[in-house]
Phi, psi and omega in degrees: 000129184286149176268124179264140178284159182294328178295318179297315180296319179296314180294322178294320178295315179294322178296320179296315179295317180297317178296319178297319178295322177296318178298319178297319179296316180296315181295318179291327176294316179296315180295325177296323179287326180288309184280324184286353181289339181273136177288145179285143178293146182290134179280142178292153180295135181292143179274131181288130179278158179288119183291334182293322180288332182283330182296324180293325181277342185299319179292322178293320178294317179298321179294319180293319180294316180293326177293320179294319179293317179297321179295318181293320181278345181074031179243177177281151181291338179288342179275358181257131177231117179269120183276313180206154176225136175223148182284134179263000000 
């Protein structure tokens, strides 16, 4: 059984990984063209929520978010100031 040098083993391993990554790129490109050819169905228009009901919860949500941030940072909740919040 032949003895392989460490350089040969390293290059073969890197070559195998590089070849595998190229195959993944080619396969995902082909699958994207096959599946992406269909148009996406139109999403229904979002229904506007009642803003009055949301205002009551906004302070509670801000308090919960600031408490979570203060806990994660290990600081006091009085040191956290939330400037704005928007729904994503």
